[in-house]
DRENTOR-822880 format. One line per field, with one value per residue: residue in one letter; y, z, x of N, C-alpha, C, O in turn. Coordinates in steps of 0.02 Angstrom, whole numbers, plus 50000, padded with zeros to 5 digits. Layout:
// residues N
type = [A, ...]
nc2 = [Y, ...]
nc3 = [Z, ...]
nc1 = [X, ...]
cac2 = [Y, ...]
cac3 = [Z, ...]
cac1 = [X, ...]
cc2 = [Y, ...]
cc3 = [Z, ...]
cc1 = [X, ...]
oc2 = [Y, ...]
oc3 = [Z, ...]
oc1 = [X, ...]
//
This chain:
// residues 191
type = [M, N, P, T, A, P, R, T, G, A, G, H, R, I, R, A, V, L, F, D, R, D, G, T, L, V, E, D, V, P, Y, N, G, D, P, E, R, V, R, P, V, P, G, A, R, E, A, L, E, L, L, R, S, Y, G, L, R, T, G, V, V, T, N, Q, S, G, V, G, R, G, L, I, G, E, G, D, M, R, R, V, N, E, R, V, D, E, L, L, G, P, F, D, V, W, A, V, C, P, H, A, P, D, D, G, C, H, C, R, K, P, R, P, G, L, V, L, W, A, A, G, R, L, C, T, P, P, D, R, I, A, V, V, G, D, I, G, A, D, V, E, A, A, R, R, A, G, A, H, G, I, L, V, P, T, P, V, T, R, P, E, E, I, T, A, A, P, R, V, A, E, N, L, A, A, A, V, R, C, L, L, P, E, Q, P, L, V, V, G, R, C, R]
nc2 = [53266, 53329, 53183, 53213, 53338, 53442, 53432, 53511, 53431, 53392, 53394, 53512, 53567, 53627, 53783, 53866, 53942, 54050, 54130, 54225, 54352, 54395, 54311, 54214, 54168, 54213, 54241, 54338, 54527, 54676, 54787, 54785, 54827, 54789, 54684, 54576, 54545, 54440, 54281, 54120, 54053, 53872, 53748, 53809, 53821, 53686, 53660, 53724, 53669, 53594, 53606, 53634, 53548, 53502, 53571, 53652, 53825, 53979, 54129, 54288, 54380, 54548, 54648, 54787, 54891, 54993, 55053, 55150, 55227, 55279, 55228, 55157, 55138, 55117, 55057, 54993, 54881, 54820, 54779, 54665, 54612, 54548, 54492, 54397, 54291, 54286, 54174, 54085, 54101, 54053, 54153, 54134, 54254, 54422, 54505, 54678, 54743, 54919, 55025, 55126, 55075, 55180, 55231, 55165, 55118, 54943, 54836, 54815, 54686, 54652, 54680, 54600, 54646, 54607, 54493, 54432, 54541, 54449, 54325, 54343, 54386, 54252, 54204, 54125, 54053, 54134, 54027, 53935, 53936, 53939, 54019, 54032, 54112, 54197, 54279, 54302, 54416, 54378, 54245, 54309, 54381, 54297, 54217, 54353, 54335, 54228, 54125, 53974, 54002, 53960, 53951, 53966, 53955, 54101, 54158, 54281, 54265, 54274, 54193, 54190, 54213, 54103, 53990, 54055, 54033, 53941, 53807, 53771, 53747, 53649, 53714, 53752, 53668, 53604, 53656, 53673, 53489, 53492, 53541, 53429, 53324, 53210, 53241, 53294, 53463, 53517, 53595, 53613, 53534, 53504, 53430]
nc3 = [48467, 48577, 48680, 48729, 48789, 48948, 49064, 49169, 49222, 49173, 49065, 49019, 48929, 48973, 48880, 48875, 48988, 49102, 49183, 49335, 49325, 49428, 49574, 49533, 49402, 49412, 49508, 49649, 49623, 49683, 49625, 49478, 49368, 49291, 49186, 49200, 49349, 49329, 49370, 49346, 49452, 49549, 49435, 49347, 49184, 49160, 49182, 49105, 49008, 48994, 48987, 48850, 48781, 48776, 48703, 48747, 48762, 48798, 48929, 49009, 49153, 49214, 49354, 49378, 49434, 49457, 49379, 49355, 49479, 49470, 49464, 49371, 49217, 49055, 48961, 49055, 49118, 48988, 48903, 49025, 49042, 48920, 48930, 49025, 48939, 48826, 48931, 48973, 48886, 48693, 48749, 48723, 48735, 48809, 48946, 49027, 49143, 49187, 49292, 49457, 49608, 49648, 49535, 49465, 49361, 49229, 49219, 49309, 49428, 49574, 49470, 49328, 49192, 49141, 49085, 49051, 48920, 48894, 48873, 48738, 48647, 48653, 48585, 48657, 48753, 48939, 49011, 48987, 48983, 49121, 49259, 49380, 49511, 49614, 49761, 49855, 49727, 49628, 49634, 49613, 49489, 49396, 49435, 49418, 49291, 49263, 49234, 49278, 49469, 49521, 49647, 49708, 49819, 49912, 50040, 50039, 50015, 50091, 50247, 50211, 50111, 50059, 50136, 50050, 49915, 49817, 49732, 49758, 49776, 49799, 49717, 49582, 49476, 49544, 49531, 49368, 49334, 49373, 49264, 49196, 49057, 49133, 49275, 49316, 49352, 49511, 49619, 49780, 49848, 49726, 49646]
nc1 = [49226, 49354, 49464, 49566, 49552, 49563, 49439, 49311, 49197, 49020, 49049, 49101, 49261, 49394, 49505, 49556, 49726, 49731, 49850, 49913, 50041, 50167, 50215, 50159, 50214, 50311, 50438, 50376, 50437, 50417, 50336, 50461, 50553, 50639, 50715, 50818, 50807, 50689, 50613, 50579, 50470, 50497, 50458, 50365, 50400, 50399, 50266, 50209, 50213, 50168, 50065, 50034, 50044, 49924, 49853, 49800, 49749, 49879, 49882, 49901, 49891, 49881, 49893, 49965, 50016, 50113, 50171, 50048, 50059, 50157, 50314, 50363, 50397, 50272, 50348, 50481, 50391, 50330, 50468, 50509, 50385, 50401, 50536, 50478, 50411, 50483, 50574, 50479, 50375, 50304, 50172, 49977, 49914, 49925, 49884, 49863, 49845, 49870, 49820, 49835, 49765, 49662, 49605, 49496, 49494, 49398, 49443, 49571, 49608, 49513, 49426, 49349, 49382, 49517, 49514, 49389, 49420, 49537, 49484, 49402, 49513, 49578, 49451, 49384, 49234, 49217, 49172, 49257, 49367, 49524, 49591, 49712, 49820, 49889, 49823, 49674, 49591, 49633, 49610, 49436, 49400, 49417, 49307, 49205, 49212, 49145, 49239, 49352, 49415, 49584, 49658, 49831, 49930, 50045, 50154, 50110, 50014, 49836, 49736, 49622, 49616, 49625, 49538, 49395, 49448, 49387, 49460, 49609, 49788, 49911, 50053, 50111, 50108, 50034, 49888, 49905, 49887, 49760, 49692, 49696, 49625, 49623, 49568, 49423, 49358, 49337, 49244, 49396, 49542, 49675, 49768]
cac2 = [53314, 53288, 53146, 53257, 53422, 53425, 53425, 53527, 53442, 53410, 53382, 53570, 53573, 53726, 53763, 53893, 53927, 54116, 54144, 54288, 54350, 54399, 54233, 54134, 54116, 54252, 54282, 54447, 54573, 54702, 54873, 54750, 54889, 54770, 54600, 54529, 54529, 54408, 54225, 54088, 54002, 53820, 53724, 53834, 53805, 53638, 53677, 53764, 53650, 53493, 53633, 53662, 53481, 53469, 53598, 53710, 53919, 54011, 54187, 54312, 54431, 54545, 54747, 54815, 54956, 55006, 55087, 55223, 55233, 55309, 55188, 55116, 55169, 55064, 54988, 54950, 54852, 54808, 54714, 54645, 54564, 54545, 54425, 54318, 54280, 54224, 54133, 54028, 54106, 54096, 54157, 54189, 54341, 54473, 54539, 54704, 54826, 54980, 55080, 55103, 55090, 55229, 55269, 55129, 55059, 54911, 54811, 54779, 54613, 54559, 54671, 54566, 54646, 54583, 54374, 54426, 54525, 54381, 54290, 54390, 54405, 54183, 54153, 54077, 54076, 54137, 53960, 53883, 53977, 53920, 54057, 54058, 54138, 54163, 54296, 54334, 54482, 54339, 54188, 54341, 54400, 54247, 54184, 54357, 54317, 54180, 54080, 53961, 54027, 53930, 54002, 53966, 54018, 54096, 54180, 54330, 54223, 54287, 54149, 54236, 54199, 53992, 53972, 54064, 53986, 53876, 53786, 53776, 53721, 53683, 53723, 53786, 53591, 53552, 53692, 53621, 53430, 53499, 53528, 53384, 53263, 53132, 53229, 53338, 53523, 53488, 53608, 53595, 53547, 53533, 53366]
cac3 = [48573, 48608, 48712, 48779, 48811, 49025, 49078, 49195, 49250, 49161, 48977, 48987, 48918, 48977, 48819, 48884, 49050, 49110, 49221, 49365, 49364, 49448, 49616, 49498, 49358, 49406, 49583, 49653, 49656, 49686, 49540, 49447, 49313, 49285, 49144, 49234, 49391, 49345, 49412, 49348, 49544, 49532, 49369, 49298, 49140, 49147, 49204, 49061, 48918, 49004, 48940, 48791, 48744, 48742, 48640, 48796, 48736, 48891, 48926, 49095, 49174, 49286, 49363, 49345, 49475, 49458, 49316, 49374, 49523, 49420, 49500, 49362, 49148, 49015, 48915, 49082, 49111, 48930, 48939, 49098, 49012, 48850, 48964, 49038, 48888, 48821, 48959, 49004, 48808, 48698, 48777, 48653, 48750, 48908, 48979, 49066, 49161, 49206, 49331, 49515, 49656, 49637, 49430, 49465, 49306, 49247, 49234, 49388, 49457, 49569, 49420, 49263, 49115, 49101, 49100, 48979, 48874, 48877, 48808, 48663, 48606, 48650, 48559, 48688, 48834, 48991, 49046, 48957, 49043, 49199, 49300, 49410, 49543, 49741, 49813, 49825, 49677, 49563, 49588, 49621, 49443, 49373, 49462, 49412, 49218, 49237, 49221, 49337, 49493, 49567, 49691, 49719, 49906, 49908, 50101, 50059, 50032, 50162, 50234, 50193, 50026, 50051, 50144, 50009, 49851, 49783, 49734, 49767, 49742, 49845, 49657, 49520, 49446, 49584, 49486, 49298, 49375, 49411, 49245, 49148, 49074, 49181, 49326, 49339, 49387, 49554, 49725, 49820, 49839, 49678, 49674]
cac1 = [49216, 49417, 49441, 49616, 49543, 49518, 49352, 49271, 49123, 48962, 49068, 49136, 49319, 49448, 49531, 49640, 49723, 49764, 49934, 49928, 50126, 50196, 50201, 50114, 50231, 50411, 50459, 50348, 50476, 50368, 50344, 50501, 50546, 50717, 50697, 50821, 50769, 50639, 50659, 50500, 50446, 50497, 50408, 50339, 50414, 50363, 50175, 50181, 50236, 50127, 49976, 50038, 50073, 49913, 49863, 49785, 49815, 49903, 49884, 49905, 49815, 49914, 49899, 50050, 50004, 50174, 50162, 49997, 50093, 50232, 50376, 50397, 50381, 50257, 50426, 50500, 50362, 50332, 50549, 50460, 50359, 50464, 50579, 50451, 50393, 50551, 50586, 50397, 50325, 50259, 50098, 49933, 49882, 49946, 49809, 49897, 49779, 49926, 49815, 49856, 49701, 49591, 49580, 49425, 49446, 49361, 49505, 49606, 49575, 49465, 49367, 49302, 49397, 49531, 49497, 49341, 49464, 49583, 49445, 49417, 49565, 49535, 49376, 49351, 49202, 49276, 49189, 49300, 49426, 49550, 49635, 49775, 49854, 49913, 49800, 49620, 49607, 49640, 49509, 49386, 49387, 49383, 49230, 49158, 49190, 49134, 49296, 49370, 49484, 49639, 49723, 49911, 49952, 50108, 50206, 50069, 49943, 49793, 49713, 49558, 49589, 49629, 49476, 49357, 49443, 49349, 49485, 49659, 49832, 49977, 50100, 50085, 50118, 49994, 49852, 49889, 49852, 49673, 49657, 49715, 49579, 49623, 49547, 49406, 49406, 49309, 49267, 49452, 49605, 49708, 49860]
cc2 = [53275, 53281, 53193, 53323, 53402, 53455, 53488, 53531, 53446, 53447, 53452, 53549, 53654, 53695, 53816, 53934, 54042, 54118, 54212, 54312, 54333, 54374, 54209, 54114, 54156, 54244, 54317, 54469, 54637, 54760, 54846, 54775, 54872, 54684, 54550, 54517, 54466, 54311, 54154, 54051, 53910, 53798, 53736, 53839, 53729, 53646, 53684, 53730, 53585, 53545, 53628, 53619, 53474, 53528, 53663, 53767, 53931, 54093, 54197, 54356, 54448, 54621, 54738, 54899, 55007, 55085, 55164, 55224, 55268, 55278, 55184, 55147, 55082, 55020, 54959, 54905, 54827, 54740, 54673, 54549, 54514, 54479, 54337, 54269, 54245, 54145, 54079, 54024, 54019, 54106, 54157, 54254, 54367, 54520, 54606, 54738, 54836, 55035, 55092, 55115, 55097, 55240, 55235, 55116, 54976, 54837, 54767, 54738, 54659, 54602, 54622, 54568, 54607, 54499, 54412, 54456, 54467, 54322, 54277, 54374, 54334, 54165, 54114, 54086, 54058, 54040, 53919, 53891, 53963, 53996, 54057, 54093, 54156, 54224, 54301, 54361, 54429, 54277, 54226, 54397, 54366, 54203, 54269, 54358, 54267, 54099, 54038, 53960, 53931, 53933, 53938, 53982, 54036, 54140, 54257, 54347, 54254, 54217, 54126, 54210, 54114, 53996, 54005, 54053, 53948, 53835, 53780, 53732, 53712, 53728, 53744, 53696, 53544, 53576, 53649, 53547, 53412, 53470, 53505, 53339, 53222, 53174, 53295, 53388, 53517, 53582, 53569, 53591, 53506, 53487, 53375]
cc3 = [48580, 48637, 48778, 48824, 48904, 49044, 49153, 49224, 49203, 49103, 48952, 48986, 48912, 48884, 48829, 48961, 49058, 49176, 49253, 49360, 49388, 49537, 49601, 49454, 49361, 49462, 49624, 49682, 49649, 49666, 49501, 49366, 49269, 49261, 49196, 49302, 49377, 49333, 49371, 49405, 49491, 49503, 49351, 49209, 49126, 49148, 49127, 48971, 48929, 48967, 48852, 48789, 48711, 48732, 48706, 48791, 48827, 48891, 49006, 49103, 49215, 49275, 49383, 49374, 49481, 49408, 49321, 49403, 49493, 49456, 49424, 49235, 49120, 48959, 48980, 49068, 49028, 48899, 48978, 49072, 48966, 48842, 48990, 48997, 48852, 48849, 48982, 48935, 48772, 48737, 48722, 48644, 48826, 48905, 49017, 49081, 49214, 49248, 49401, 49525, 49623, 49579, 49420, 49368, 49319, 49237, 49291, 49433, 49535, 49519, 49365, 49212, 49100, 49070, 49035, 48920, 48831, 48813, 48754, 48645, 48585, 48577, 48593, 48743, 48883, 49025, 49025, 48956, 49133, 49216, 49370, 49430, 49611, 49744, 49746, 49750, 49617, 49540, 49609, 49540, 49355, 49391, 49436, 49329, 49196, 49232, 49293, 49362, 49501, 49605, 49741, 49742, 49910, 50015, 50088, 50030, 50085, 50191, 50251, 50150, 50023, 50061, 50087, 49936, 49852, 49749, 49721, 49737, 49785, 49782, 49610, 49490, 49470, 49538, 49381, 49291, 49371, 49349, 49171, 49160, 49105, 49246, 49312, 49375, 49449, 49615, 49739, 49829, 49805, 49715, 49656]
cc1 = [49325, 49409, 49510, 49605, 49535, 49479, 49369, 49226, 49062, 48970, 49074, 49223, 49350, 49479, 49587, 49646, 49760, 49813, 49901, 50012, 50174, 50167, 50178, 50168, 50303, 50369, 50424, 50401, 50445, 50399, 50423, 50481, 50621, 50732, 50757, 50842, 50683, 50666, 50585, 50516, 50464, 50453, 50368, 50315, 50367, 50287, 50133, 50188, 50188, 50047, 49968, 50016, 49980, 49851, 49791, 49812, 49832, 49893, 49909, 49910, 49878, 49917, 49942, 50030, 50051, 50186, 50114, 50004, 50148, 50323, 50374, 50377, 50349, 50330, 50462, 50450, 50332, 50405, 50517, 50426, 50377, 50521, 50546, 50414, 50444, 50597, 50536, 50358, 50347, 50207, 50073, 49920, 49924, 49862, 49829, 49839, 49848, 49913, 49820, 49779, 49648, 49576, 49524, 49419, 49440, 49374, 49521, 49576, 49569, 49413, 49368, 49364, 49463, 49537, 49444, 49380, 49502, 49522, 49418, 49436, 49568, 49508, 49364, 49306, 49223, 49226, 49206, 49393, 49442, 49579, 49684, 49819, 49858, 49867, 49723, 49588, 49589, 49574, 49442, 49353, 49401, 49333, 49171, 49152, 49175, 49172, 49298, 49434, 49531, 49679, 49769, 49947, 50040, 50099, 50155, 49985, 49898, 49760, 49655, 49521, 49555, 49573, 49403, 49345, 49425, 49412, 49584, 49729, 49896, 50068, 50060, 50096, 50034, 49908, 49830, 49871, 49791, 49652, 49657, 49650, 49559, 49576, 49478, 49388, 49324, 49316, 49342, 49503, 49635, 49771, 49907]
oc2 = [53218, 53314, 53203, 53348, 53352, 53516, 53502, 53580, 53504, 53496, 53467, 53520, 53704, 53644, 53817, 53955, 54077, 54096, 54250, 54280, 54286, 54402, 54163, 54054, 54139, 54241, 54340, 54454, 54656, 54782, 54897, 54761, 54910, 54638, 54498, 54482, 54461, 54287, 54170, 54020, 53894, 53811, 53697, 53850, 53722, 53632, 53668, 53749, 53540, 53526, 53623, 53624, 53454, 53518, 53704, 53780, 53909, 54116, 54156, 54391, 54408, 54652, 54686, 54951, 55062, 55143, 55218, 55227, 55274, 55311, 55239, 55177, 55026, 54964, 54900, 54881, 54809, 54681, 54632, 54488, 54453, 54442, 54277, 54216, 54184, 54099, 54028, 53977, 53968, 54055, 54171, 54293, 54337, 54546, 54593, 54758, 54798, 55081, 55039, 55142, 55063, 55265, 55256, 55109, 54944, 54790, 54713, 54751, 54696, 54576, 54598, 54518, 54575, 54469, 54417, 54420, 54448, 54299, 54224, 54332, 54323, 54130, 54063, 54124, 54001, 54002, 53862, 53866, 53970, 54029, 54103, 54113, 54127, 54230, 54303, 54318, 54435, 54264, 54191, 54435, 54386, 54153, 54260, 54377, 54249, 54042, 54052, 53942, 53873, 53916, 53893, 54015, 53994, 54144, 54296, 54388, 54262, 54176, 54077, 54194, 54084, 54005, 53967, 54055, 53905, 53838, 53788, 53693, 53760, 53757, 53750, 53678, 53499, 53531, 53622, 53536, 53357, 53419, 53530, 53320, 53198, 53132, 53349, 53378, 53513, 53612, 53512, 53644, 53452, 53493, 53340]
oc3 = [48584, 48669, 48839, 48872, 48921, 49042, 49179, 49250, 49189, 49083, 48893, 49034, 48879, 48850, 48804, 48991, 49024, 49225, 49218, 49399, 49383, 49564, 49635, 49454, 49324, 49471, 49657, 49738, 49591, 49677, 49493, 49326, 49232, 49297, 49223, 49314, 49417, 49302, 49396, 49410, 49433, 49525, 49333, 49180, 49092, 49097, 49102, 48914, 48889, 48935, 48812, 48793, 48655, 48764, 48685, 48805, 48881, 48834, 49048, 49060, 49241, 49224, 49407, 49342, 49505, 49412, 49299, 49426, 49538, 49465, 49410, 49217, 49135, 48934, 48973, 49012, 49049, 48882, 48942, 49078, 48971, 48797, 48986, 49018, 48848, 48823, 49010, 48918, 48791, 48768, 48671, 48598, 48876, 48874, 49071, 49043, 49256, 49257, 49421, 49488, 49590, 49570, 49374, 49329, 49369, 49242, 49312, 49469, 49552, 49515, 49372, 49192, 49047, 49033, 48977, 48869, 48773, 48756, 48725, 48608, 48525, 48532, 48574, 48787, 48895, 49061, 49035, 48938, 49182, 49165, 49409, 49391, 49657, 49683, 49686, 49718, 49573, 49496, 49622, 49538, 49297, 49357, 49432, 49301, 49138, 49229, 49345, 49335, 49490, 49596, 49781, 49721, 49910, 50044, 50135, 50025, 50137, 50145, 50283, 50139, 50003, 50012, 50090, 49902, 49892, 49700, 49665, 49690, 49803, 49805, 49601, 49513, 49448, 49516, 49351, 49241, 49367, 49342, 49118, 49212, 49112, 49274, 49296, 49435, 49426, 49636, 49718, 49821, 49834, 49767, 49673]
oc1 = [49347, 49369, 49504, 49635, 49503, 49484, 49423, 49199, 49047, 48939, 49064, 49248, 49341, 49480, 49643, 49596, 49798, 49784, 49869, 50047, 50212, 50119, 50156, 50182, 50349, 50308, 50470, 50422, 50451, 50456, 50457, 50437, 50652, 50751, 50740, 50891, 50636, 50714, 50531, 50569, 50450, 50397, 50324, 50262, 50317, 50256, 50079, 50178, 50175, 49998, 49922, 49954, 49964, 49799, 49750, 49870, 49814, 49899, 49926, 49938, 49917, 49933, 49964, 50031, 50035, 50205, 50133, 49947, 50190, 50374, 50397, 50326, 50368, 50341, 50479, 50452, 50277, 50397, 50487, 50433, 50371, 50541, 50561, 50391, 50448, 50627, 50559, 50322, 50374, 50192, 50106, 49914, 49944, 49816, 49803, 49795, 49872, 49953, 49795, 49739, 49609, 49521, 49488, 49372, 49457, 49334, 49501, 49528, 49616, 49357, 49424, 49394, 49465, 49575, 49465, 49385, 49501, 49521, 49409, 49412, 49565, 49531, 49334, 49326, 49245, 49258, 49182, 49446, 49406, 49587, 49672, 49862, 49830, 49874, 49710, 49559, 49546, 49533, 49392, 49304, 49398, 49320, 49111, 49101, 49180, 49149, 49268, 49486, 49513, 49738, 49755, 49995, 50086, 50045, 50164, 49939, 49931, 49757, 49635, 49463, 49505, 49538, 49355, 49294, 49442, 49375, 49609, 49726, 49930, 50117, 50000, 50042, 49999, 49872, 49784, 49837, 49764, 49619, 49637, 49624, 49503, 49540, 49502, 49394, 49267, 49365, 49353, 49533, 49637, 49804, 49954]
//
């Protein structure tokens, strides 16, 4: 047993943390296809460094419907993701849903496909993964996959999403602190 591994209660330990991209790791720029517009949210770099210092793997799970809607190209999306990785990475896994909302895919959050695919790539059971995001779809995807969700509200987060979330953190740093060994991951507020 690794005494430095974050616990999720009853002996479970988080091994990996998956993050939503826009609004969670970087400032939300709708349908961003320009790497120059990528700006990390305050504290993102430090939060990721802290997780990595504990040996946790990190990844990104992101809906990018701008591709499916024809608003940005796959190359544009890839360059933006590369910029995020350059500023905040390296991430162990990237899982991207390029589909439009009406495409009926299995990967678009709140469906669990992205989380399950990332779990497979990380060779980590979903119950050992936390998903951090800024809207209810992120937390719901975690729940459906059997992972642990933490909501970090932003101005676009609806009040009912905050109420429904099992765990809420005021910012990215607080969410990450919830995952450290000193703090069992429990339902409620992350401080």
